[in-house]
C-alpha positions in Angstrom: -119.7 46.3 64.8 -118.5 43.0 66.3 -118.6 42.1 69.7 -115.4 41.1 71.4 -114.8 37.3 71.3 -116.3 35.3 74.1 -114.1 34.5 76.8 -114.7 31.0 76.3 -113.2 31.3 72.8 -110.1 33.4 74.3 -109.3 31.0 76.9 -109.3 28.1 74.4 -106.9 30.3 72.3 -104.4 30.7 75.0 -104.6 27.1 75.8 -103.6 26.3 72.2 -100.7 28.5 72.9 -99.7 27.1 75.8 -100.1 23.5 74.4 -97.6 24.5 71.3 -94.1 22.8 71.6 -91.5 25.2 72.8 -89.9 26.2 69.4 -93.3 26.7 67.9 -94.2 29.0 70.8 -91.3 30.5 71.0 -91.3 31.5 67.4 -94.6 32.6 67.4 -94.3 35.0 70.5 -91.5 36.5 68.9 -92.9 37.2 65.9 -96.7 38.1 66.8 -95.8 40.1 70.1 -92.3 41.3 69.8 -92.3 41.8 66.1 -89.2 39.9 64.7 -89.2 39.1 61.1 -88.5 35.5 60.3 -85.0 36.2 59.6 -83.9 37.5 62.9 -85.8 34.4 64.5 -84.3 31.9 62.3 -80.9 33.6 63.3 -81.3 33.9 66.8 -82.9 30.2 67.1 -79.9 28.8 64.9 -82.5 27.5 62.6 -83.6 27.6 58.7 -86.2 30.5 57.6 -88.4 27.6 56.2 -88.6 26.0 59.8 -89.7 29.6 61.3 -92.4 29.6 58.7 -93.5 26.0 59.7 -93.7 27.0 63.4 -95.6 30.2 62.8 -98.1 28.1 60.7 -98.6 25.3 63.0 -99.3 28.0 65.6 -101.9 29.8 63.5 -103.6 26.4 62.8 -103.7 25.5 66.4 -105.1 29.1 67.0 -107.4 28.7 64.4 -108.7 25.3 65.4 -109.0 26.0 68.9 -111.1 29.3 68.3 -113.5 27.3 65.7 -114.2 24.5 68.5 -114.6 26.9 71.5 -117.3 28.9 69.1 -119.0 25.7 68.3 -119.4 24.8 72.0 -120.6 28.2 73.0 -123.1 28.6 70.4 -121.3 31.6 69.3 -120.0 32.2 65.4 -116.6 34.0 66.7 -114.5 30.9 65.9 -114.3 31.6 62.4 -113.7 35.3 62.3 -111.3 35.6 64.9 -108.7 33.8 62.8 -110.4 34.7 59.4 -107.2 36.7 59.0 -104.8 34.4 59.9 -104.8 31.9 56.5 -103.9 34.9 54.4 -100.6 35.0 56.5 -99.6 31.5 56.2 -96.7 30.4 53.7 -98.0 29.3 50.3 -98.0 25.4 51.1 -99.7 25.6 54.6 -103.1 27.2 53.4 -106.2 24.9 53.6 
């Protein structure tokens, strides 16, 4: 069983979330934390579903980059595993 990610990685991911511009941070929080679907977020914020998808994708990419960078700095390999499932959640055009 994998160990939990190092505190450094978790802190880096939190900083990445805090650094997101407000629409992306709000979209990500409503989708991941509150469980809202894209249609509900789009309706609530007055934007298109495509804009919501892009906001979630930008947040996921920022989290993944922060986790990978912090994992390299700490010498742990957690960075790639923490967000390994995230690319599968990205809309088709956003996959690397």
